[in-house]
FIKOL-7172 format. One record per residue: residue in one letter; x, y, z of N, C-alpha, C in turn. Coordinates in pm, whole numbers, padded with zeros to 5 digits, always signed. Layout:
AXYZXYZXYZ/...
# end
This chain:
M+12074+10221+06980+12114+10180+07082+12174+10066+07199/S+12273+10049+07204+12354+09935+07300+12333+09853+07398/L+12382+09731+07373+12296+09618+07468+12340+09685+07616/R+12467+09729+07655+12466+09792+07796+12360+09930+07822/D+12269+09982+07726+12251+10102+07769+12094+10045+07794/Q+12016+09896+07718+11895+09847+07731+11894+09711+07891/L+12021+09725+07896+12017+09594+08002+12034+09679+08157/R+11867+09538+08194+11822+09615+08319+11889+09470+08437/I+11973+09510+08534+12014+09436+08623+12021+09467+08724/M+11993+09342+08816+11974+09341+08959+12084+09264+09057/V+12160+09345+09143+12235+09289+09227+12185+09279+09347/V+12206+09138+09400+12146+09078+09553+12173+09074+09623/D+12210+09144+09729+12370+09133+09862+12314+09159+09980/D+12317+09105+10115+12297+09132+10194+12418+09238+10282/M+12542+09195+10209+12678+09305+10196+12670+09424+10157/S+12663+09549+10227+12662+09697+10132+12775+09674+10098/T+12891+09651+10091+13041+09676+10047+13047+09557+09967/S+12942+09466+09922+12933+09339+09775+12882+09402+09648/R+12780+09488+09784+12699+09522+09644+12734+09607+09610/G+12826+09735+09663+12927+09826+09593+12982+09805+09512/L+13074+09703+09526+13140+09668+09489+13082+09633+09293/I+13025+09566+09292+12901+09543+09185+12918+09651+09083/T+12790+09717+09164+12730+09803+09082+12871+09920+09063/Q+12952+09961+09105+13097+09970+09022+13154+09939+08934/A+13155+09849+08922+13158+09775+08789+13052+09777+08705/L+12951+09726+08729+12888+09784+08630+12865+09907+08591/D+12933+10021+08666+12900+10129+08614+13025+10196+08537/A+13099+10136+08582+13241+10124+08496+13201+10053+08405/F+13166+09970+08306+13090+09932+08219+13018+09965+08135/G+12953+10071+08222+12897+10186+08094+12755+10104+08148/I+12659+10014+08222+12550+09992+08247+12440+10092+08327/P+12415+10152+08255+12326+10274+08364+12169+10184+08428/N+12128+10075+08382+12006+10024+08488+12020+09927+08593/V+12065+09979+08687+12114+09818+08788+11980+09906+08898/A+11927+09788+08943+11905+09738+09053+11944+09722+09187/T+11940+09782+09329+12035+09685+09459+11853+09621+09531/A+11892+09521+09584+11814+09444+09665+11927+09404+09779/E+11874+09414+09957+12010+09389+10064+11955+09176+10070/N+11788+09166+10035+11810+09027+10038+11692+08944+09915/G+11678+08810+09915+11587+08767+09815+11464+08785+09805/V+11429+08833+09928+11263+08834+09963+11249+08975+09918/D+11366+09090+09936+11324+09236+09858+11339+09190+09733/A+11447+09108+09683+11483+09096+09549+11336+09096+09436/L+11228+08997+09487+11152+08957+09407+11014+09024+09437/K+10973+09121+09614+10916+09222+09592+10957+09304+09460/A+11114+09424+09446+11142+09449+09324+11100+09390+09209/L+11120+09302+09126+11122+09206+09052+11005+09220+08992/A+10897+09229+09040+10708+09165+09055+10693+09307+09025/S+10713+09424+09050+10652+09591+08942+10751+09666+08884/S+10892+09539+08880+11034+09614+08784+11110+09537+08746/P+11055+09437+08591+11147+09348+08576+11261+09399+08515/V+11423+09276+08546+11534+09285+08475+11557+09212+08356/H+11663+09216+08308+11682+09104+08217+11829+09000+08292/L+11896+09049+08374+11994+09002+08449+11966+08987+08662/V+12001+08898+08710+12023+08922+08858+12161+08837+08885/I+12198+08931+08942+12339+08865+08971+12343+08861+09178/S+12368+08728+09194+12346+08702+09322+12416+08626+09446/D+12450+08709+09576+12533+08640+09620+12463+08532+09679/Y+12513+08416+09685+12433+08276+09753+12448+08307+09882/N+12525+08358+09995+12490+08329+10125+12380+08458+10185/M+12316+08465+10165+12263+08537+10284+12076+08469+10388/P+12109+08587+10464+12003+08543+10524+11834+08533+10490/Q+11814+08522+10523+11602+08469+10488+11577+08377+10395/M+11679+08438+10275+11669+08352+10091+11801+08379+10067/D+11882+08261+10058+12007+08219+09987+11970+08259+09863/G+12054+08254+09771+12074+08269+09625+11998+08171+09543/L+11982+08069+09598+11981+07933+09498+11874+07932+09531/Q+11818+07986+09692+11651+07958+09660+11511+08071+09578/L+11666+08217+09556+11591+08342+09460+11568+08283+09355/L+11669+08138+09317+11655+08092+09175+11581+08022+09151/H+11536+07933+09231+11409+07838+09235+11313+07952+09254/Q+11259+08021+09289+11151+08076+09300+11182+08237+09192/L+11266+08253+09123+11314+08289+08978+11223+08225+08891/R+11275+08036+08887+11277+07977+08740+11120+07942+08795/S+11079+07928+08915+10935+07908+08976+10825+08006+08882/S+10882+08121+08838+10739+08208+08805+10716+08221+08671/P+10631+08214+08631+10620+08223+08451+10625+08401+08411/K+10638+08493+08487+10700+08604+08471+10910+08623+08478/T+10922+08545+08576+11071+08545+08610+11137+08450+08498/K+11049+08330+08500+11141+08215+08468+11326+08252+08338/G+11312+08345+08283+11350+08365+08218+11435+08478+08202/V+11460+08506+08347+11562+08598+08378+11697+08520+08363/G+11819+08648+08349+11937+08540+08347+12000+08596+08525/F+12084+08453+08512+12103+08452+08668+12256+08455+08700/I+12325+08504+08777+12440+08485+08814+12493+08487+08946/L+12528+08347+08997+12561+08319+09156+12687+08376+09188/I+12703+08493+09302+12837+08526+09329+12915+08457+09487/T+12944+08357+09459+12991+08278+09599+13148+08316+09630/G+13157+08297+09755+13305+08319+09867+13300+08087+09821/R+13151+08076+09820+13198+07940+09870+13178+07837+09736/A+13234+07838+09674+13211+07743+09517+13219+07654+09475/E+13207+07531+09622+13169+07445+09603+13117+07350+09536/Q+13128+07227+09443+13094+07185+09330+12924+07134+09372/Q+12886+07090+09502+12752+07115+09515+12692+07232+09518/I+12700+07352+09534+12655+07432+09506+12634+07472+09414/V+12713+07431+09276+12750+07469+09175+12634+07401+09073/D+12692+07261+09123+12560+07132+09052+12413+07122+09102/H+12396+07236+09220+12251+07286+09251+12228+07391+09198/G+12318+07483+09126+12295+07591+09114+12226+07583+08982/K+12327+07485+08868+12285+07442+08750+12182+07390+08704/K+12126+07234+08811+11978+07182+08781+11915+07325+08789/L+11900+07406+08882+11807+07509+08929+11730+07567+08786/G+11872+07578+08712+11884+07663+08597+11957+07802+08585/M+12046+07803+08690+12171+07930+08691+12274+07929+08533/N+12249+08064+08510+12338+08084+08385+12474+08072+08400/N+12524+08125+08550+12636+08139+08546+12752+08150+08699/Y+12844+08150+08724+12854+08143+08857+12997+08273+08843/L+12996+08337+08956+13205+08373+08988+13176+08348+09134/K+13327+08344+09146+13426+08303+09254+13442+08425+09290/K+13423+08447+09478+13466+08550+09531+13543+08563+09544/P+13702+08595+09603+13664+08772+09558+13747+08778+09418/F+13672+08851+09288+13686+08819+09216+13740+08980+09122/E+13805+09010+09014+13839+09057+08938+13697+09130+08841/Q+13673+09278+08814+13604+09338+08737+13616+09296+08627/E+13739+09236+08565+13760+09155+08389+13647+09031+08430/G+13704+08952+08522+13608+08842+08577+13422+08866+08555/L+13408+08985+08628+13237+08995+08622+13195+09023+08529/R+13290+09092+08396+13262+09110+08279+13240+09002+08192/N+13344+08939+08190+13303+08816+08139+13232+08720+08171/C+13182+08713+08336+13084+08573+08347+12959+08694+08297/I+12906+08806+08301+12804+08876+08283+12781+08840+08120/E+12888+08831+08048+12902+08864+07898+12851+08744+07851/A+12898+08624+07935+12913+08510+07857+12723+08425+07885/V+12632+08531+07932+12520+08513+07952+12468+08622+07901/V+12444+08701+07816+12387+08807+07799+12498+08854+07652/G+12615+08839+07641+12628+08894+07467+12724+09020+07509/R+12790+09023+07408+12895+09153+07495+12871+09266+07486/L+12915+09343+07536+12868+09453+07626+12952+09590+07543/
# end
């Protein structure tokens, strides 16, 4: 069984269009196990009952932004080892540095190409 068949990913983004673009790309990469959430609060609830290997999260979301979600994940023994990729239209150095300090594994600037997403994921989990 290949990595892509075993890999479980959660996509967290408040914009359905963005969630769709990411899930379509993951489908094109042959990754069948993809869950989605509209915000960090919903993501944490879903992850409590259905853990994943990797979270791909938008930065700018209501209720809980991507870095707040990352902080929550890293604070829990159950989720502290989950891979985390931040996707943002604002890849300012301050946001990136804060993310790295919290334990972010990688980030990707919007807009992105499918190949950029693939490279970003592979840098975290290995070759798909």
